[in-house]
C-alpha positions in Angstrom: 0.0 0.0 0.0 1.3 3.4 -0.9 1.7 5.9 2.1 -1.1 8.4 1.9 1.2 11.5 2.2 4.3 10.3 0.4 5.1 11.1 -3.2 6.1 8.1 -5.3 8.0 7.8 -8.6 4.9 7.2 -10.6 1.9 8.5 -8.6 2.1 12.2 -9.6 2.6 11.5 -13.4 -0.3 9.1 -13.4 -2.5 11.5 -11.4 -1.7 14.4 -13.7 -2.2 12.3 -16.8 -5.5 10.7 -15.7 -7.1 14.0 -14.7 -5.6 15.9 -17.5 -6.6 13.6 -20.3 -9.3 11.4 -18.8 -12.1 13.7 -20.1 -10.2 15.0 -23.1 -9.2 12.0 -25.0 -12.6 11.9 -26.7 -12.3 15.4 -28.1 -8.5 15.7 -28.6 -8.5 19.4 -29.0 -6.5 22.3 -27.6 -7.8 23.7 -24.3 -9.0 27.3 -23.9 -7.5 29.3 -21.0 -10.6 28.9 -18.9 -10.5 25.1 -19.4 -6.9 25.1 -18.4 -7.7 27.0 -15.2 -10.5 24.6 -14.3 -8.5 21.6 -15.1 -5.5 22.8 -13.2 -7.6 23.3 -10.1 -9.0 19.8 -10.4 -5.6 18.3 -10.8 -4.3 20.3 -7.8 -7.1 19.0 -5.6 -6.4 15.4 -6.6 -2.7 15.8 -5.9 -3.4 17.4 -2.6 -5.9 14.7 -1.6 -3.8 11.7 -2.7 -0.3 12.9 -2.2 -0.5 15.9 0.1 1.0 19.4 -0.2 3.7 20.3 2.4 2.3 23.5 3.9 5.3 24.9 5.7 5.0 28.6 6.0 8.7 29.3 5.9 9.4 27.2 2.8 6.2 28.5 1.1 7.3 32.1 1.7 10.5 31.3 -0.2 8.7 29.6 -3.1 6.3 32.5 -3.4 9.0 35.1 -3.2 11.1 33.5 -5.9 8.2 32.3 -8.1 6.3 35.6 -8.1 9.4 37.6 -8.7 9.8 35.6 -11.9 6.1 35.8 -12.9 6.3 39.6 -12.6 8.6 39.5 -15.6 6.1 37.5 -17.8 3.8 40.4 -18.6 0.0 40.1 -18.9 -1.1 36.5 -18.4 -4.5 34.9 -18.0 -3.1 32.5 -15.3 -2.7 33.1 -11.6 0.5 31.3 -10.7 0.7 29.2 -7.5 3.7 27.4 -6.1 3.6 24.3 -4.0 5.9 21.9 -2.2 5.4 18.1 -2.2 7.4 15.4 -0.5 9.9 13.6 -2.6 13.6 12.8 -2.3 14.3 13.2 -6.0 15.0 16.8 -7.1 12.0 17.4 -9.2 9.7 20.2 -10.5 6.6 20.0 -12.7 3.7 22.2 -13.7 0.1 21.5 -14.5 -2.4 23.7 -16.5 -3.6 27.0 -15.2 -0.5 28.2 -13.4 0.2 25.5 -10.8 3.9 24.7 -10.2 5.1 21.9 -7.9 8.6 21.5 -6.3 9.8 18.5 -4.3 11.5 18.7 -1.0 14.5 17.0 -2.6 14.9 19.9 -5.0 15.0 22.4 -2.0 17.5 20.2 -0.2 19.8 19.9 -3.2 19.7 23.7 -4.0 22.5 25.9 -2.5 20.9 29.2 -3.1 17.8 31.0 -4.5 19.4 31.4 -7.9 19.3 27.7 -8.4 15.6 27.4 -7.3 14.8 30.4 -9.6 16.5 28.6 -12.5 14.3 25.6 -12.1 11.0 27.6 -11.6 11.6 29.8 -14.6 11.6 26.8 -17.0 8.3 25.5 -15.5 6.7 28.9 -15.7 7.7 29.2 -19.3 6.0 25.9 -20.1 2.7 27.3 -18.7 3.0 30.7 -20.4 3.8 28.9 -23.7 0.7 26.8 -23.2 2.6 23.8 -24.2 0.3 21.4 -22.4 -2.7 22.5 -24.5 -0.6 22.0 -27.6 0.3 18.5 -26.5 -3.4 17.7 -26.2 -4.0 18.9 -29.7 -1.2 16.6 -31.0 -2.4 13.5 -29.1 -5.4 12.7 -31.3 -4.6 9.0 -31.5 -4.6 8.5 -27.7 -7.0 5.7 -26.8 -8.7 4.8 -23.6 -7.0 1.4 -23.8 -3.6 3.1 -23.7 -4.7 5.1 -20.7 -5.9 2.0 -18.9 -2.7 0.1 -19.6 -0.6 3.0 -18.2 -2.7 3.2 -15.0 -2.8 -0.6 -14.6 1.0 -0.8 -15.1 1.7 1.9 -12.6 -0.7 0.4 -10.0 1.1 -3.0 -10.4 4.3 -1.2 -9.6 5.9 -1.6 -13.0 5.6 2.0 -14.0 9.0 3.7 -14.0 9.9 7.4 -13.8 7.9 9.5 -16.2 9.3 10.8 -19.5 6.9 13.4 -20.8 7.5 16.8 -19.1 4.8 18.3 -17.1 2.2 15.6 -17.9 4.8 12.8 -17.8 3.7 9.3 -18.6 4.6 6.0 -17.1 7.2 3.9 -19.0 4.7 2.1 -21.3 3.4 5.3 -22.8 6.9 6.8 -23.0 8.0 3.9 -25.1 5.0 4.5 -27.4 6.1 8.1 -27.6 2.5 9.3 -27.6 2.9 12.4 -25.6 5.9 14.4 -24.6 7.2 17.9 -25.0 8.8 18.5 -28.3 12.4 19.8 -28.6 11.0 23.0 -29.8 8.8 23.4 -26.7 11.7 22.6 -24.4 14.0 25.1 -26.3 11.2 27.8 -26.0 10.8 27.1 -22.3 14.6 27.5 -21.8 14.7 30.7 -23.9 11.7 32.4 -22.3 12.6 31.1 -18.8 16.1 32.5 -19.1 14.6 35.8 -20.1 12.4 35.9 -17.0 15.4 34.9 -14.9 17.6 37.7 -16.1 14.9 40.3 -16.0 14.1 39.4 -12.4 17.8 39.9 -11.4 18.8 36.3 -10.7 22.1 35.0 -11.7 21.8 32.5 -14.6 24.8 30.7 -13.2 22.4 29.2 -10.6 20.5 27.4 -13.4 23.8 26.1 -14.9 25.0 24.9 -11.5 21.8 23.1 -10.7 21.7 21.3 -14.1 25.2 20.1 -13.4 24.1 18.8 -10.0 21.2 17.0 -11.6 23.6 15.4 -14.1 25.8 14.1 -11.3 22.8 12.9 -9.3 21.4 11.0 -12.3 24.7 9.2 -12.9 24.9 8.2 -9.2 21.2 7.1 -9.1 20.9 5.0 -12.3 18.6 3.3 -13.2 16.4 5.4 -10.9 16.9 8.7 -12.8 15.0 11.6 -11.3 11.9 12.7 -13.1 13.3 16.3 -13.6 16.2 15.0 -15.7 14.1 12.5 -17.7 11.4 15.1 -18.5 13.8 17.5 -20.1 16.5 17.4 -22.8 19.8 16.0 -21.8 21.7 18.2 -19.4 24.7 18.9 -21.7 22.4 20.0 -24.6 20.4 22.3 -22.3 23.6 23.8 -20.9 25.0 24.5 -24.3 21.8 26.0 -25.5 21.5 28.2 -22.4 25.1 29.4 -22.8 24.4 30.4 -26.4 21.2 32.2 -25.4 23.1 34.1 -22.7 25.4 35.6 -25.4 22.3 37.1 -27.1 21.1 38.9 -23.9 21.8 42.6 -23.7 23.2 42.4 -20.1 24.4 39.3 -18.4 27.2 40.5 -16.2 25.1 41.7 -13.3 24.7 43.1 -10.7 22.5 40.1 -9.9 19.8 39.8 -7.3 21.1 39.4 -3.8 19.4 36.5 -2.2 19.1 35.3 1.4 20.4 32.3 3.4 18.8 29.1 2.2 20.3 26.8 4.8 17.5 26.8 7.4 14.9 26.4 4.7 16.9 23.4 3.4 16.9 22.0 7.0 13.1 22.3 7.2 12.6 20.6 3.8 14.9 17.7 4.9 12.9 17.2 8.1 9.6 17.3 6.1 11.0 14.7 3.7 12.5 12.1 6.0 11.4 10.0 8.9 12.2 11.7 12.2 14.8 9.2 13.3 16.6 9.6 9.9 16.6 13.3 10.2 17.8 13.2 13.8 20.7 10.9 12.8 21.6 13.2 9.9 21.8 16.4 11.9 23.4 14.7 14.8 26.3 13.6 12.6 26.7 17.2 11.3 26.7 18.6 14.8 29.3 16.0 15.9 31.5 17.1 13.0 31.0 20.8 13.6 29.7 21.8 17.1 29.4 25.4 15.8 27.0 24.6 13.0 23.9 26.6 13.9 21.8 25.3 11.0 22.5 21.7 12.0 21.2 22.4 15.5 18.2 24.1 14.0 17.4 21.0 11.9 18.0 18.7 14.8 15.6 20.7 17.0 12.9 20.4 14.3 13.5 16.7 13.9 13.2 16.0 17.6 10.0 18.0 17.7 8.6 16.0 14.8 9.6 12.9 16.8 7.6 14.2 19.7 10.7 14.7 21.9 10.0 18.3 23.0 12.5 18.1 25.8 15.3 17.2 23.4 14.1 19.8 20.9 14.3 22.5 23.5 17.7 21.4 24.7 19.1 21.5 21.2 17.5 24.8 20.3 18.8 26.3 23.5 22.3 25.2 22.6 21.9 26.9 19.2 20.6 30.0 21.0 23.7 30.2 23.1 25.8 30.2 19.9 23.6 32.7 18.1 21.4 34.6 20.6 20.2 37.1 17.9 19.1 34.5 15.4 15.4 35.1 14.8 14.7 31.6 13.4 16.2 29.9 16.5 14.3 32.2 18.8 11.0 31.6 17.0 11.4 27.8 17.2 12.2 28.0 20.9 9.0 30.0 21.3 7.1 27.3 19.4 8.6 24.6 21.6 7.4 26.5 24.6 3.9 26.6 23.0 3.8 22.9 22.5 5.1 22.3 26.0 2.2 24.4 27.4 4.4 27.2 28.6 2.3 29.9 27.1 3.9 32.9 28.9 7.3 32.0 27.6 5.9 31.3 24.2 4.3 34.7 24.0 7.4 36.4 25.1 9.8 34.6 22.7 7.6 34.7 19.6 6.4 38.2 20.3 10.0 39.4 20.4 10.7 37.8 17.1 7.6 39.3 15.5 8.6 42.8 16.7 11.8 42.5 14.7 10.5 40.3 11.8 7.0 41.7 11.2 6.6 39.7 8.0 7.4 36.3 9.6 4.1 34.4 9.1 5.1 31.4 11.1 5.7 33.6 14.2 2.5 35.4 13.6 0.5 32.1 13.4 2.0 30.6 16.6 1.7 33.8 18.5 -2.0 33.7 17.5 -2.3 30.2 18.8 -0.6 31.1 22.1 -3.1 33.9 22.6 -5.9 31.6 21.6 -4.9 29.1 24.3 -4.8 31.8 26.8 -8.4 32.8 25.9 -7.3 36.2 24.4 -9.2 35.9 21.1 -9.2 39.6 20.4 -5.4 39.4 20.1 -5.4 36.0 18.2 -7.9 36.8 15.5 -6.1 39.6 13.7 -2.9 37.5 13.7 -4.8 34.6 12.1 -6.5 36.8 9.6 -3.2 38.3 8.5 -1.8 34.8 7.9 -4.9 33.8 6.0 -4.7 36.8 3.7 -1.0 36.4 3.0 -1.1 32.6 2.7 -4.6 31.5 1.7 -3.5 27.9 1.1 -2.4 27.4 4.6 -5.1 25.0 5.8 -4.4 25.0 9.5 -5.3 28.7 9.9 -8.9 28.1 8.8 -9.5 25.7 11.7 -7.9 28.2 14.1 -10.1 31.0 12.7 -13.2 28.8 13.0 -12.4 27.9 16.6 -11.6 31.5 17.6 -14.7 33.0 16.1 -16.8 30.2 17.7 -15.4 31.0 21.2 -16.3 34.7 20.7 -19.9 33.8 19.8 -19.6 34.7 16.1 -21.3 31.6 14.8 -21.6 32.6 11.2 -17.9 33.3 10.8 -17.0 30.2 12.8 -19.0 27.9 10.5 -17.7 29.8 7.5 -14.0 29.1 8.3 -14.7 25.6 9.5 -16.3 25.1 6.0 -13.2 26.4 4.4 -11.0 24.1 6.5 -12.9 21.0 5.6 -13.1 21.9 1.9 -9.3 22.2 1.8 -9.1 18.8 3.6 -11.3 17.2 0.9 -14.2 16.5 3.3 -17.0 17.8 1.1 -19.9 16.7 3.3 -18.5 18.4 6.4 -17.7 21.5 4.4 -21.2 21.7 3.0 -22.7 21.3 6.5 -20.7 24.2 7.9 -21.3 26.5 4.9 -25.0 25.9 5.0 -25.1 26.5 8.8 -23.0 29.7 8.2 -25.8 31.0 5.9 -28.2 31.0 8.8 -26.0 33.4 10.8 -24.1 35.5 8.4 -25.5 39.0 7.5 -27.1 39.3 4.1 -24.8 41.1 1.7 -21.7 40.3 3.6 -18.7 39.0 1.6 -18.5 35.9 3.7 -22.2 35.0 3.0 -21.7 35.5 -0.7 -18.6 33.3 -0.7 -20.3 30.6 1.3 -23.1 30.5 -1.3 -20.5 30.2 -4.1 -18.7 27.4 -2.1 -22.0 25.5 -1.7 -22.8 25.8 -5.4 -19.3 24.6 -6.3 -19.4 21.6 -3.9 -22.9 20.5 -5.0 -22.5 21.0 -8.8 -20.6 17.8 -9.5 -23.3 15.8 -7.7 -26.0 17.5 -9.7 -24.3 16.8 -13.0 -23.9 13.0 -12.5 
């Protein structure tokens, strides 16, 4: 049985393929932009429900910062771009219709700086802006339901290997049939346009070259289990040569390039998300043993112990890190969160509050400060903190439950049921979501934005049932 929240080498490709082409094979025509948006949302929900999105506020902030910086260079586009993290040790990135881009934890762990992450994202963004997926559907007129069934059956039996068609990569059987994959022209266009976005945004193109070289080394060491990112794109040497030639055509490639932040703590968070707690503990313990001054290793070790449920060890390690770097805001925040989970609310409020005063844009601090206030019964202080997180990071599921609970405790039943409805919708529990949205309508004021949204949510949740 496949773990519910663990990405596999074939599950994402099959999911994307099934939900992208399942209803389209009969028509075999290019998609309109509105169809791409609708399809992209459907695929996202299926991926989230079957594989799971890693909703870590710190990592998400990085992806959003890099991704939207690149998208800002695209110009007018009908798509609203969204960037998500999924579990997976292989360094991989893929996009689906409508502006959805996915990155694995393995890619974050392998990257050494934001320039490398930007180099990967720019290529995926360019596939979406080039509408290559829609073009592939137009070319796949001979795709049969029998082929689709064979692919899914082969993958389910465990025989499906890594995918070979780019964003909508197929399992091995379809790859051999060469039915669907990005053309060389599409890949070259994605590299050219992606490089243009990269340079306009101020990132160093060397990051893209460096990451491609890492992928090449990784693939040689991992054969025959070559990572999907390498298999779904032209061979690394060809891409590097093309990119070097393209750089010569750019008006300005010498910099100054965008100055980016320290990625090491984000990499530690991604590693802890990706691995089992005992594996992460062993990994960071070995680093600390080799270098007792490595703050980032202590940071990762503290997170790993917390994931293991060892709050005492987590606090001990984080305090050691704090003694080495007393002004490090990430260490201080995690100590505050450890206080929160230990039930020491006064210390949590003091530690996290101090971090937030210096780092006002830190959403993770804001969320846990709100939870600490909520536990103390100070809902007036908690609610604005939760609402800020929800506005800045609307895909962060946990905040909807916190909002529902806080509004419920203040007697605001309409808003309480509204946010509980949002929470259960994100969790894929449609019946619970409908129950809360319908109850919210009984309490929300007519004409309020929440009431209007609740009505739209009810319509969206019930429409599939009515159409069956």
